[in-house]
N, C-alpha and C positions, 0 to 999 in steps of 0.2 A: 412933802417927802417925794423924792425923785423915783422914777420907775425902777432905776437900778437898785436903789435901797429897798423898795417894795419887793422886788424879786429876790434880793438876798435875804430878806426877812422870811419869805415864803420857803426858801430853800433851808434856812436854819430851822424852821418849824418842821419841815419834812425830815431833816436830819435827826431832829429830837424823836420824832415818831419812829423812824427807822431804828434808832438806837434802842428805844423802849422794846420794840419787837425783838431785836436781836438779843438783848439782855434776857428777856423772858425765855428764849429758847436756846440760848448759846450752848449750854451744857449737853443738850440732847440733839443738836443739829449736826449733820454731816457736812463735808465740803460741798456737796451737791445742794444741800438746803441753803447754805450761805451764798452759793453762786446764784440760786434762784432769788434769794432775798435781795441781792445786789442788783439784779435785773429788774426788779420791781421798783427799787428805790433811786437808781442812779440818775434817771432823768429828772426826778422831783428834788433830789437833795445834792446831786453832783458827785463825781468820783472822788474828789478831794475830801469832802466832808465824810463820806463813807469810809474812805481809807483811814482817816483820823480815828474814827470810831474803832476800826478793827485794830489799829496800833494801840490805842488806849486799852482796849480789852485784853490785848496780848501782854501788856505790861502790868496788868493788875496782879497776877499771881506773883510777879517778882517783888512787888511791894509787900506782899504778905510773907516773904521769905521763902516762897516756892519757886521752883524753876518750871518754866513752861515746857511741856512735853512736845518734842518735834518728831 
């Protein structure tokens, strides 16, 4: 396995851990909390992976027939 593949796997693992933490706290966290979460995880998981997590969480209420509150 190449070094690039290993790094990608480590970042995928970090993103999974970041998502688990965010899902656990998502309903109670403020924007400040989410910004702090991002700063903890972005070097380990990468901005793109974290962004995808947020988009996925933002779309989940729409799947359940609810509209997201903005």
